[in-house]
C-alpha positions as CSV (number, residue, x, y, z in Angstrom):
1,M,72.2,78.4,104.8
2,G,69.1,78.3,102.8
3,N,70.6,77.1,99.5
4,P,73.7,75.0,100.0
5,K,74.5,74.8,96.3
6,A,73.9,78.4,95.2
7,F,77.6,79.2,95.1
8,L,78.0,76.4,92.5
9,T,75.2,77.4,90.2
10,T,75.0,81.2,90.5
11,H,77.7,83.7,89.5
12,R,78.5,86.9,91.3
13,Q,76.3,89.8,89.9
14,E,77.1,93.4,90.8
15,A,74.6,96.2,90.4
16,G,77.1,98.1,88.3
17,Y,77.2,101.8,87.5
18,R,75.0,104.3,85.6
19,P,76.1,104.8,82.0
20,I,79.1,107.1,81.7
21,H,77.5,109.4,79.3
22,D,74.7,109.9,81.8
23,R,76.5,110.1,85.2
24,I,79.3,112.5,84.3
25,H,76.8,115.3,84.0
26,D,75.6,115.3,87.6
27,F,76.7,114.4,91.1
28,G,74.1,111.8,91.7
29,E,75.2,108.4,93.0
30,V,76.8,106.4,90.3
31,E,76.1,102.9,91.7
32,Q,72.8,101.2,90.8
33,T,70.9,98.6,92.7
34,L,69.6,95.1,92.0
35,N,65.9,94.3,92.3
36,T,64.8,92.3,95.3
37,R,64.8,88.9,93.6
38,E,68.3,89.3,92.3
39,R,69.6,90.7,95.6
40,K,68.2,87.6,97.4
41,T,69.8,85.4,94.8
42,Q,73.2,87.0,95.4
43,A,72.8,86.6,99.2
44,S,72.1,82.9,98.7
45,R,75.7,82.5,97.3
46,C,77.1,82.8,100.8
47,M,78.4,79.4,101.8
48,D,78.2,79.9,105.6
49,C,81.8,78.7,105.9
50,G,82.8,76.6,108.9
51,V,85.6,79.2,109.4
52,P,84.2,82.4,108.0
53,F,87.1,84.6,107.2
54,C,84.7,87.5,106.5
55,H,84.2,87.8,110.3
56,W,87.9,88.1,110.9
57,A,88.6,90.5,108.0
58,C,85.9,93.0,109.0
59,P,87.2,95.6,111.6
60,L,83.6,95.7,113.0
61,G,83.3,91.9,113.2
62,N,80.3,91.9,110.9
63,K,78.6,88.5,110.3
64,P,77.7,88.3,106.6
65,P,76.7,84.6,106.8
66,E,74.0,85.3,109.3
67,W,72.4,88.3,107.6
68,N,72.9,87.0,104.1
69,D,71.0,83.9,105.1
70,A,68.2,86.1,106.5
71,L,68.2,88.2,103.4
72,Y,68.0,85.1,101.1
73,K,64.9,83.9,103.1
74,G,63.2,87.3,102.8
75,E,63.5,88.0,106.5
76,W,64.6,91.6,106.0
77,E,64.0,92.8,109.6
78,L,66.0,89.9,111.0
79,A,68.8,90.7,108.5
80,Y,68.7,94.3,109.7
81,R,68.9,93.3,113.4
82,L,71.8,91.0,112.7
83,L,73.6,93.6,110.6
84,T,73.2,96.5,113.1
85,S,74.3,94.3,116.0
86,T,77.9,95.0,114.9
87,N,77.6,97.9,112.4
88,P,76.1,101.2,113.6
89,F,75.9,102.8,110.1
90,P,75.6,100.2,107.3
91,E,74.3,103.0,104.9
92,F,77.9,104.4,105.0
93,T,79.9,101.2,104.7
94,G,77.4,99.8,102.2
95,R,78.5,102.6,99.9
96,V,82.1,103.4,100.5
97,C,83.7,100.4,102.2
98,P,86.4,98.6,100.1
99,A,84.8,95.4,101.5
100,L,87.6,93.7,103.4
101,C,85.1,90.9,104.0
102,E,84.8,90.2,100.3
103,K,88.6,90.1,99.8
104,A,88.6,87.4,102.6
105,C,85.6,85.5,101.2
106,V,86.4,81.9,100.4
107,L,84.6,82.3,97.1
108,N,87.1,85.1,96.3
109,L,90.1,83.0,97.3
110,I,89.0,80.0,95.2
111,E,86.8,81.4,92.4
112,H,87.5,85.1,92.5
113,E,83.7,85.7,92.8
114,P,83.1,86.7,96.4
115,T,79.6,87.2,97.9
116,T,78.3,90.7,97.3
117,N,78.4,91.6,101.0
118,R,78.8,95.3,100.6
119,E,75.9,95.7,98.2
120,D,73.8,93.3,100.3
121,E,74.3,95.3,103.5
122,C,73.4,98.5,101.7
123,A,70.2,96.9,100.4
124,I,69.3,95.7,103.9
125,I,69.7,99.0,105.6
126,E,67.8,100.9,102.9
127,A,65.0,98.4,103.2
128,A,65.0,98.9,106.9
129,F,64.6,102.6,106.6
130,R,61.9,102.1,103.9
131,E,59.9,99.6,105.9
132,G,60.1,101.4,109.2
133,Y,62.4,98.9,111.0
134,V,64.7,101.8,112.0
135,T,63.0,103.4,115.0
136,V,64.1,106.0,117.6
137,R,65.5,104.4,120.7
138,S,65.3,106.1,124.1
139,P,68.1,104.9,126.4
140,R,67.8,105.4,130.2
141,R,70.2,108.2,131.3
142,N,72.9,107.6,133.9
143,G,73.6,111.2,134.7
144,K,77.1,111.3,133.2
145,K,78.2,113.6,130.4
146,V,80.7,112.9,127.5
147,A,82.0,115.2,124.9
148,V,83.0,113.9,121.5
149,V,85.2,116.2,119.5
150,G,84.8,115.6,115.9
151,G,81.7,114.4,114.0
152,G,83.3,112.0,111.5
153,P,82.7,108.2,111.4
154,A,84.8,107.5,114.5
155,G,83.2,110.3,116.5
156,L,79.7,109.4,115.4
157,A,80.2,105.7,116.2
158,A,81.6,106.5,119.7
159,A,78.7,109.0,120.3
160,N,76.1,106.4,119.2
161,D,77.3,103.7,121.5
162,L,77.8,106.0,124.5
163,N,74.4,107.4,124.0
164,M,72.9,103.9,124.0
165,M,74.8,103.3,127.2
166,G,72.9,106.1,128.8
167,Y,75.5,108.9,128.7
168,E,74.5,112.5,127.8
169,V,76.6,113.0,124.6
170,T,77.6,116.2,123.0
171,V,79.3,116.1,119.6
172,I,81.4,119.2,119.1
173,E,82.2,119.8,115.4
174,K,84.3,122.6,113.9
175,N,82.5,122.6,110.5
176,E,78.9,123.6,109.8
177,A,77.7,120.0,109.7
178,A,78.8,116.6,111.0
179,G,80.1,113.8,108.9
180,G,83.8,114.5,108.6
181,L,85.3,113.0,105.5
182,L,82.0,111.3,104.7
183,R,80.6,114.8,104.1
184,Y,83.6,116.9,103.1
185,G,85.9,114.3,101.5
186,I,83.8,111.7,99.7
187,P,82.0,113.1,96.6
188,N,78.2,113.0,96.4
189,F,78.4,110.6,93.4
190,K,79.7,108.0,95.9
191,L,77.7,109.0,99.0
192,N,74.7,111.3,98.7
193,K,74.8,113.6,101.7
194,A,71.1,113.1,102.3
195,I,72.1,109.7,103.6
196,I,74.3,111.4,106.3
197,N,71.6,113.9,107.2
198,R,69.1,111.1,107.6
199,R,71.3,109.3,110.2
200,L,72.2,112.6,112.0
201,A,68.5,113.4,112.4
202,L,68.0,110.0,114.0
203,L,70.9,110.4,116.3
204,G,69.5,113.8,117.3
205,E,66.1,112.3,118.1
206,E,67.8,109.7,120.2
207,G,69.3,112.4,122.4
208,I,72.7,113.3,121.0
209,T,73.4,117.0,121.0
210,F,75.4,118.5,118.1
211,Q,77.4,121.7,118.5
212,Y,78.6,123.1,115.2
213,G,81.1,125.7,114.3
214,T,83.2,125.1,117.4
215,A,86.9,124.2,117.1
216,I,88.6,122.5,120.1
217,E,92.3,123.1,119.3
218,G,95.3,122.7,121.5
219,E,96.1,121.0,124.8
220,E,94.6,123.8,126.9
221,A,91.3,123.7,125.1
222,V,91.0,119.9,125.6
223,A,92.0,120.3,129.2
224,Q,89.2,122.8,129.8
225,L,86.7,120.5,128.1
226,A,87.9,117.6,130.2
227,E,87.0,119.6,133.4
228,Q,83.4,120.2,132.1
229,Y,82.6,116.5,131.2
230,D,83.1,113.1,132.8
231,A,85.0,112.1,129.7
232,V,86.2,113.5,126.3
233,V,86.7,111.6,123.1
234,I,89.0,113.1,120.5
235,A,88.0,112.1,117.0
236,T,89.4,114.9,114.9
237,G,90.8,112.7,112.1
238,T,93.9,113.6,110.2
239,P,93.5,117.2,109.2
240,T,97.0,117.7,107.8
241,A,97.5,116.6,104.2
242,R,100.9,115.4,103.0
243,D,102.4,118.3,101.0
244,L,104.8,118.3,98.1
245,K,107.7,120.7,98.7
246,V,109.1,121.2,95.2
247,P,109.8,124.5,93.4
248,G,106.7,126.3,92.2
249,R,104.5,125.0,95.0
250,E,103.2,128.5,95.6
251,L,101.8,128.9,92.1
252,K,98.0,129.5,91.7
253,G,96.4,126.3,90.6
254,V,98.2,123.9,93.0
255,H,95.8,122.6,95.6
256,F,95.3,119.8,98.1
257,A,92.7,117.3,97.0
258,L,90.4,118.1,99.9
259,E,90.3,121.8,99.0
260,L,88.6,120.8,95.7
261,L,86.5,118.0,97.2
262,S,85.2,119.8,100.3
263,Q,84.4,123.0,98.3
264,Q,82.5,121.1,95.6
265,N,80.4,119.3,98.3
266,R,79.7,122.6,100.0
267,V,78.6,124.1,96.7
268,L,76.2,121.2,96.2
269,A,74.9,121.9,99.7
270,G,74.0,125.5,98.7
271,M,77.1,127.4,99.9
272,E,78.4,130.1,97.6
273,F,82.0,131.1,96.8
274,S,83.4,134.0,95.0
275,K,85.1,133.6,91.6
276,E,88.5,134.0,93.3
277,E,87.7,131.4,95.9
278,R,86.2,128.8,93.6
279,I,88.4,125.9,92.6
280,T,87.3,124.4,89.4
281,A,88.6,122.1,86.7
282,K,86.3,123.6,84.0
283,G,88.2,123.8,80.7
284,K,91.5,122.8,82.3
285,D,94.1,120.1,81.9
286,V,94.2,118.5,85.3
287,L,97.0,116.5,87.0
288,V,96.2,114.4,90.0
289,I,99.3,113.5,92.1
290,G,98.5,110.3,94.1
291,G,97.1,107.0,93.0
292,G,94.7,106.2,95.9
293,D,90.9,106.6,96.4
294,T,91.2,110.4,97.1
295,G,92.9,110.8,93.8
296,S,90.2,108.8,92.1
297,D,87.6,111.1,93.7
298,C,89.4,114.1,92.2
299,I,89.2,112.5,88.8
300,G,85.4,112.0,89.0
301,T,84.9,115.5,90.3
302,A,87.1,117.1,87.6
303,H,85.0,115.3,84.9
304,R,81.8,116.6,86.4
305,Q,83.2,120.2,86.5
306,G,83.9,120.0,82.8
307,C,87.7,119.5,82.7
308,K,89.6,119.3,79.4
309,S,91.7,116.2,80.4
310,V,92.8,114.4,83.5
311,T,96.1,112.6,84.2
312,Q,96.9,110.7,87.4
313,I,100.5,110.0,88.4
314,E,101.8,107.8,91.2
315,I,105.4,107.5,92.4
316,M,105.0,103.8,93.3
317,P,105.1,100.9,90.7
318,R,101.9,99.8,88.9
319,P,100.1,97.2,91.0
320,V,99.7,93.7,89.5
321,E,96.5,93.0,87.6
322,G,94.1,90.3,88.5
323,F,92.9,88.9,91.8
324,T,96.1,87.9,93.5
325,D,99.4,89.6,94.4
326,P,102.3,87.2,94.5
327,Q,104.3,89.6,96.7
328,N,101.4,90.0,99.1
329,P,99.5,86.7,99.4
330,W,96.5,85.8,101.5
331,P,95.8,86.6,104.3
332,N,97.2,90.0,103.6
333,Y,95.1,92.5,101.6
334,P,95.8,92.1,97.9
335,R,97.6,95.1,96.4
336,T,96.2,94.7,92.9
337,L,95.3,97.3,90.3
338,K,92.0,99.0,91.2
339,T,90.0,100.7,88.5
340,T,87.2,102.8,89.9
341,S,84.1,104.3,88.3
342,S,86.0,107.6,88.0
343,H,88.8,105.9,86.1
344,E,86.3,104.4,83.7
345,E,85.1,107.9,82.9
346,G,88.4,108.8,81.3
347,C,91.9,109.2,82.7
348,V,95.6,108.8,81.7
349,R,97.2,106.7,84.5
350,R,100.9,106.5,85.0
351,W,103.1,104.9,87.7
352,N,106.8,105.3,88.7
353,I,106.6,109.1,88.1
354,N,108.3,111.5,90.4
355,T,107.4,115.2,90.5
356,L,110.3,117.6,90.2
357,E,108.8,121.1,89.7
358,F,105.7,123.1,89.2
359,L,106.0,125.4,86.2
360,G,104.1,128.6,85.6
361,K,103.6,131.8,83.7
362,G,103.5,134.7,86.1
363,D,101.6,133.5,89.2
364,W,99.7,130.8,87.4
365,L,100.4,127.1,86.9
366,T,101.0,125.9,83.3
367,G,102.7,122.5,83.7
368,V,104.6,120.1,85.9
369,R,108.1,118.8,85.3
370,V,108.2,115.1,86.1
371,Q,110.7,112.3,86.0
372,E,110.1,108.6,85.2
373,I,111.9,106.5,87.9
374,D,112.6,102.9,88.9
375,W,112.8,101.2,92.3
376,V,115.8,99.0,93.0
377,A,116.7,96.9,95.9
378,N,118.6,98.6,98.7
379,P,122.0,96.8,99.2
380,E,121.8,97.7,102.9
381,G,118.2,96.4,103.2
382,G,115.1,98.4,104.0
383,R,113.2,100.7,101.7
384,P,114.1,100.3,98.0
385,L,116.0,103.1,96.3
386,M,114.6,105.4,93.7
387,V,116.7,105.8,90.5
388,E,116.0,108.0,87.5
389,K,115.0,106.5,84.2
390,G,115.0,108.4,81.0
391,K,114.8,112.2,80.7
392,P,112.5,114.6,82.6
393,E,109.3,115.7,80.8
394,V,106.6,118.3,81.2
395,I,102.9,117.4,81.7
396,K,100.6,120.3,80.8
397,A,98.3,121.3,83.6
398,E,96.4,124.3,84.8
399,L,95.2,122.5,87.9
400,V,97.2,120.2,90.1
401,L,95.5,118.2,93.0
402,L,97.8,116.7,95.7
403,A,96.2,113.5,96.9
404,M,99.2,111.9,98.7
405,G,97.6,111.0,102.0
406,F,97.6,112.6,105.4
407,L,100.1,112.9,108.3
408,K,99.4,111.1,111.5
409,P,98.6,113.6,114.2
410,Q,100.8,113.9,117.3
411,H,99.0,114.2,120.6
412,P,100.3,115.5,124.0
413,Q,99.7,113.6,127.2
414,Y,96.0,114.3,128.0
415,A,94.1,113.9,131.3
416,A,93.0,110.4,132.3
417,N,89.4,111.1,131.1
418,V,90.5,112.0,127.6
419,F,90.5,109.3,124.9
420,V,91.6,109.4,121.3
421,C,90.1,107.3,118.5
422,G,89.8,106.8,114.8
423,D,92.3,108.4,112.4
424,A,93.3,110.9,115.1
425,A,94.8,107.9,117.0
426,N,95.9,105.6,114.2
427,G,96.5,107.7,111.2
428,A,94.5,107.9,108.0
429,S,92.6,104.6,107.3
430,L,89.2,103.3,106.2
431,V,85.8,104.5,107.3
432,V,85.1,101.0,108.7
433,R,88.2,101.0,110.8
434,A,87.4,104.5,112.1
435,M,83.9,103.2,113.1
436,A,85.4,100.2,114.8
437,S,87.9,102.4,116.7
438,G,85.0,104.6,117.8
439,K,83.0,101.7,119.2
440,E,86.1,100.3,121.0
441,T,86.8,103.7,122.5
442,A,83.2,104.0,123.8
443,K,83.7,100.7,125.7
444,K,86.9,102.2,127.3
445,V,85.1,105.4,128.2
446,D,82.3,103.4,129.8
447,L,84.7,101.2,131.8
448,Y,86.7,104.3,133.0
449,I,83.6,106.2,134.2
450,R,82.0,103.2,135.9
451,K,85.3,102.5,137.7
């Protein structure tokens, strides 16, 4: 702890976003960076707590006090070594993680000004790439082969660790490139895909083989793969989005959120789509159903495509504003109102709204009939009951994006050498949790094969 009083004299300073009038015209990353001096000053705010809750809160077990101290002292390579001792891909979490460590930071609990851990780790890994601290590692091979099905954050984390253990790893990916939701779900304005490509190139140089355009679907296909490899890791995520089965669902203009997001990312990567295939918000009134991060990503994408307006509705009540949630106190994650960079760009946000029907003219969507509701206590206990409030209304919309989450996959009983990890095992969650699951699964695979 280089400066024991920094947290008393220095306030939290975030890098912030590019100006709205500038960023909504392109898909470049919206988040800015602090200069080296300011970044080191922010790192000095870490108190090196006797009981560092940030360790506990991070699914990867990251150690912010250690690498923040090294960063403050200007020891960038040491900071990089400490950071990557637990986190295989800080360039991903440094951009898209909700920073569970910051929610658990003592400075957040007391002053509501946590250490800027997420931005600090992003600065550390970018400096490491820039200064050449990131080098190709060549592990000694043990003669065993492992297949990883799915190239998302969980699969890549498992593949990375298994490769470093000496296994010959093949990542089998159904899409044209690896990354999973990092590539096809998160917009470029949050995560530039060159960042993913840079890491994939390094993993390839270190010996991991990537096999694209190959779908492993069904119990029989997995069983055949299990006979060809010493072990198989299933990291296929949660491919099935939660649908909304109300009248008019078949109308043209109603899409799952990932249909828009993945197509837009592919367009930016150079892929072409016909006019009939293209999903665009240009000149349209857009309605996003679902109040989470995916819905927020749809809002930002719609603005960049040139939408006329955006409305976001959520069936659950409006979260409390501020830093604490009386109904969900520490150490639980605070369910407080989150305003993203996309929300700041312009959006009508409404809560306690239930969708009744999609309305159309001919085959095309023109609006959505919704109902304001309330939630009341269930006299029998359990989930609160939904009751109607007021009269139904119609929200004008030519494009509806369903962003209501994903269904947890169901898996059959696989062979003993088949392991499931990430969202495929646990249901939709955070990138950092997927990576932690991939790392834990790599340990299980190693133990199984060595036994």
